[in-house]
C-alpha positions in Angstrom: -1.8 9.6 -8.0 -2.3 7.7 -11.2 0.4 4.9 -11.7 2.7 7.1 -9.6 6.1 5.6 -10.1 5.5 4.9 -13.8 4.1 8.3 -14.4 7.2 10.0 -12.8 9.5 7.8 -15.1 7.5 8.8 -18.2 7.5 12.3 -17.2 11.3 12.5 -16.6 12.2 10.3 -19.6 10.2 11.3 -22.7 11.3 8.1 -24.5 9.1 6.2 -22.2 5.9 8.0 -22.8 3.2 6.1 -24.4 5.1 2.8 -23.9 4.2 -0.1 -21.8 6.3 0.4 -18.8 7.0 -1.6 -15.6 8.9 0.0 -12.6 10.6 -2.8 -10.8 11.3 -6.4 -12.0 13.5 -7.2 -15.0 13.2 -8.6 -18.6 15.0 -11.8 -17.4 11.9 -12.7 -15.5 13.3 -11.9 -12.0 11.7 -9.7 -9.4 8.2 -8.3 -9.3 6.4 -5.3 -10.8 6.1 -2.3 -8.4 4.0 -0.3 -10.7 2.8 -0.6 -14.3 1.9 2.3 -16.7 -1.6 2.3 -18.1 -0.2 1.2 -21.4 0.9 -1.9 -19.7 -2.3 -2.3 -17.7 -4.1 -2.7 -20.9 -2.4 -6.1 -21.3 -3.2 -7.1 -17.8 0.2 -6.2 -16.2 -0.3 -5.3 -12.5 1.7 -4.3 -9.4 3.0 -7.2 -7.4 3.0 -9.5 -10.5 6.1 -11.4 -11.3 8.2 -10.1 -14.1 7.9 -13.5 -15.8 4.2 -13.3 -16.1 4.2 -9.6 -17.0 6.6 -10.5 -20.0 4.2 -13.2 -21.1 1.2 -10.9 -21.1 3.2 -8.0 -22.7 6.3 -9.1 -24.7 7.1 -5.4 -25.5 7.2 -4.4 -21.8 10.0 -2.0 -20.8 11.4 -2.4 -17.4 13.1 0.3 -15.3 14.6 0.4 -11.8 12.7 2.3 -9.1 14.1 5.7 -8.0 12.4 5.9 -4.5 14.4 9.0 -3.6 12.8 10.9 -6.6 9.3 9.4 -5.8 9.7 10.6 -2.2 10.8 14.1 -3.3 7.7 14.3 -5.6 5.5 13.1 -2.9 6.7 15.9 -0.6 5.8 18.4 -3.1 2.3 16.9 -3.6 1.8 17.1 0.2 2.8 20.8 0.1 0.1 21.4 -2.4 -2.4 19.6 -0.1 -1.3 21.9 2.8 -2.5 25.0 0.9 -6.1 23.8 1.3 -6.1 21.8 4.6 -3.8 20.6 7.4 -5.9 17.6 8.0 -4.0 15.2 5.9 -3.5 11.4 6.6 -1.0 9.9 4.2 -1.5 6.3 3.3 1.6 6.0 1.2 3.8 8.1 -1.1 1.0 8.5 -3.6 -2.2 8.5 -1.6 -3.7 10.4 1.3 -7.0 11.3 2.9 -7.9 15.0 3.2 -10.4 16.5 5.6 -11.5 19.7 4.0 -14.0 20.7 6.7 -11.4 23.3 7.7 -11.2 25.1 4.4 -8.1 27.2 4.6 -8.9 29.2 1.5 -12.5 29.6 1.9 -13.5 27.9 -1.3 -16.6 26.5 0.1 -16.8 23.3 -1.9 -15.0 20.0 -1.5 -15.4 19.4 -5.3 -13.8 22.6 -6.2 -11.0 22.0 -3.8 -10.3 18.6 -5.4 -10.4 20.2 -8.8 -7.9 22.8 -7.7 -5.6 20.2 -6.2 -5.6 18.1 -9.3 -5.0 21.2 -11.5 -2.0 22.3 -9.3 -0.4 18.8 -9.5 -0.8 18.8 -13.3 0.6 22.3 -13.9 3.4 22.3 -11.2 4.5 18.6 -11.3 3.3 17.4 -14.7 1.4 14.5 -13.2 -2.2 13.4 -12.9 -4.2 12.5 -9.9 -7.7 11.0 -9.3 -9.8 12.2 -6.5 -12.9 10.9 -4.6 -15.2 13.2 -2.7 -17.7 12.0 -0.2 -18.9 12.1 3.5 -16.4 9.6 4.9 -13.1 7.9 4.3 -14.4 4.6 3.0 -16.7 6.1 0.3 -14.1 8.6 -0.7 -11.5 5.8 -1.1 -13.9 3.9 -3.4 -14.6 7.0 -5.3 -11.0 7.9 -5.9 -10.5 4.5 -7.8 -13.7 4.7 -9.8 -12.7 6.8 -12.8 -9.0 6.5 -12.9 -6.8 8.0 -14.6 -7.4 11.6 -14.0 -10.8 11.1 -12.4 -12.9 13.0 -10.0 -15.9 11.2 -8.5 -18.4 12.8 -6.1 -20.7 10.5 -4.1 -23.0 12.7 -2.2 -25.1 11.4 0.9 -28.3 10.8 -1.3 -26.3 8.6 -3.7 -24.2 6.5 -1.4 -26.7 3.6 -0.9 -27.5 3.2 -4.6 -23.9 3.5 -5.6 -22.8 0.7 -3.2 -25.7 -1.5 -4.1 -24.8 -1.6 -7.8 -21.0 -1.8 -7.1 -19.3 -5.1 -8.1 -18.0 -6.7 -5.0 -14.4 -6.7 -6.1 -14.6 -2.9 -6.3 -15.0 -2.6 -2.6 -12.0 -1.4 -0.8 -10.8 -4.1 1.5 -12.1 -6.9 -0.6 -9.3 -8.8 -2.3 -9.4 -11.5 -5.0 -9.5 -14.3 -2.6 -12.4 -12.9 -0.6 -14.2 -11.8 -3.7 -14.1 -15.3 -5.0 -15.3 -16.6 -1.6 -18.1 -14.1 -1.6 -19.2 -15.1 -5.1 -19.5 -18.7 -3.8 -22.2 -17.4 -1.5 -24.0 -15.6 -4.4 -22.5 -12.2 -3.5 -21.7 -10.3 -6.6 -22.7 -6.8 -5.9 -23.2 -4.5 -2.8 -27.0 -5.4 -2.9 -26.2 -9.1 -2.7 -23.9 -8.4 0.3 -26.8 -6.5 2.1 -29.0 -9.5 2.2 -26.7 -11.1 4.8 -27.0 -10.2 8.6 -24.0 -9.0 10.6 -24.0 -12.4 12.5 -24.0 -14.3 9.2 -21.1 -12.3 7.7 -19.1 -12.7 10.9 -19.7 -16.4 10.7 -18.6 -16.7 7.1 -15.7 -14.1 7.1 -14.6 -13.9 10.7 -13.9 -10.4 12.2 -13.9 -9.0 8.6 -17.6 -9.8 8.5 -18.4 -6.8 10.8 -16.5 -4.5 8.6 -18.3 -5.9 5.4 -21.7 -5.3 7.1 -21.0 -1.7 7.8 -19.1 -0.8 4.6 -21.9 -1.8 2.3 -24.2 0.6 4.3 -21.6 3.4 3.9 -21.0 3.5 7.6 -17.6 4.7 8.4 -16.9 7.1 11.5 -13.1 7.2 11.3 -11.6 10.6 11.4 -8.7 11.8 9.3 -5.7 11.4 11.5 -2.8 13.7 10.4 -0.3 12.1 12.8 -0.8 8.5 11.6 1.4 6.2 13.5 3.5 3.8 11.4 2.9 0.2 12.3 6.2 -1.1 10.9 9.4 -0.1 9.0 11.0 -2.7 6.7 13.4 -3.3 3.8 13.9 -6.2 1.5 16.0 -7.0 -1.5 15.3 -9.2 -4.6 18.5 -10.7 -6.0 19.6 -10.8 -9.6 20.6 -14.4 -9.0 19.0 -16.8 -6.6 21.1 -17.3 -3.4 22.1 -20.9 -2.4 24.8 -20.4 0.4 23.6 -19.5 3.9 26.9 -17.4 4.3 25.7 -15.2 1.5 22.3 -14.8 3.1 23.8 -13.8 6.4 25.8 -11.2 4.6 22.6 -9.9 3.0 20.8 -9.8 6.2 23.6 -7.9 7.8 23.5 -5.3 5.1 19.6 -5.1 5.3 19.9 -4.4 9.1 22.3 -1.6 8.4 19.9 -0.1 5.9 17.1 -0.5 8.3 18.9 1.3 11.1 19.3 4.3 8.8 15.5 4.3 8.0 14.6 4.0 11.6 16.8 6.8 12.7 15.3 9.1 10.0 11.9 8.3 11.5 13.1 8.2 15.2 11.5 4.8 15.6 12.5 2.0 18.0 10.4 -1.1 18.3 10.4 -4.7 19.8 9.3 -7.1 17.1 11.6 -8.3 14.4 10.2 -10.1 11.3 12.3 -11.8 8.6 10.8 -12.6 5.2 12.3 -15.1 2.7 11.0 -15.8 -0.6 12.1 -18.9 -2.6 12.7 -19.4 -6.3 9.3 -21.1 -6.7 7.7 -17.8 -5.3 6.7 -19.5 -2.0 7.6 -17.5 1.1 7.9 -17.6 4.7 7.9 -15.0 7.6 9.4 -15.6 11.1 9.0 -13.0 14.1 10.4 -12.6 17.5 9.6 -10.0 20.1 12.3 -8.6 22.4 11.8 -7.5 26.0 13.1 -4.1 25.3 13.0 -1.5 22.5 15.6 -1.7 19.8 16.7 0.3 16.7 20.3 -0.4 16.1 21.6 -2.8 13.3 23.5 -5.0 15.9 20.4 -5.5 18.0 18.1 -6.2 15.0 20.6 -8.5 13.5 20.9 -10.6 16.7 17.3 -11.4 16.5 17.4 -11.9 12.7 20.1 -14.4 13.0 18.3 -16.2 15.8 15.2 -16.5 13.6 17.2 -17.4 10.6 19.0 -20.3 12.4 15.7 -22.0 12.6 14.9 -21.8 8.9 15.9 -24.7 6.7 17.3 -23.5 3.4 19.0 -26.7 2.4 18.6 -27.5 -1.3 16.6 -24.4 -1.7 17.2 -21.2 -3.8 16.4 -17.9 -2.2 15.4 -14.8 -4.4 14.4 -12.4 -1.7 15.2 -11.6 1.8 13.6 -8.8 4.0 13.6 -7.5 7.6 10.9 -5.5 9.3 10.7 -3.9 12.8 7.3 -3.2 14.4 5.6 -2.8 17.8 7.0 0.7 18.0 7.2 2.7 21.2 4.9 5.4 20.1 2.3 2.8 19.1 2.5 1.1 22.4 2.2 4.4 24.2 -0.9 5.3 22.2 -2.5 1.8 23.3 -1.6 2.6 26.9 -3.4 6.1 26.6 -6.4 4.9 24.7 -8.8 2.8 26.6 -10.4 1.3 23.5 -7.1 0.2 22.0 -6.3 -1.6 25.2 -9.1 -4.1 24.5 -7.1 -5.4 21.5 
């Protein structure tokens, strides 16, 4: 989907259309931007950017609170459209998914035509635009989906994959973030063609285990299948405060409330896990995480809170102001079960 949260807000509130909009954050500089409209992106405003910096880049920026219940409802409708064409759907988030259309339910006979039909249905039925990438594997399709946003459709056929990847700027590769891109440029790697000059061994030596991924990605090699029943690795919740917290008593109260909310999320997903992680972000935007793994599976607020407080007791917040707290549960029972039943996964 194109600027999903912002596009839903502009659809539902006509006064916001054509305006530089940020979902999340606030005009007083607190919080971070969850999604920016394309009007705001022209000024350099991006997701995960602090509100303060976003305001500096775009003084006329309008902020609105996220409505996650609405986004989830819209996402469900989008998935229903997908299911008209295939049942092999692997969601990545509320606004993105892989579709394997090898099993063409409507007998259309063309992945490009299926993509066009899905885009048209989303526009006509939901009043939103989506971008699609069509190719022979997940990695190339993902890059293609980002190539001509918004409202784009990019097809990269087998004969074009190598030439497309060779000319692609390294920062456009899925999986290469800003830090890695800068590191690559330090080695003279600016495009896919530059990256291909390095052996797998050299890339592993320079980038660790990611080097193997980089070696194969620039050659368009990806044998991963689309997995409809993709297992969630973690479920978490966090809160950014209107005013920085100073008192530990207040923080404990906030952690208690977060654990209550997390229990509800877990019950909705029928999840229970063993590892609790707390996240603390300070007023200077530095942050820490601390984790502890229990010997048994937990899902209730009381059990989670017990580990949270144990972790928090070892964190020094003296003379510090806290702007965000978060709690996450991972190491789920179903993920552990998959590892036991999958010999390849046991190696990790």
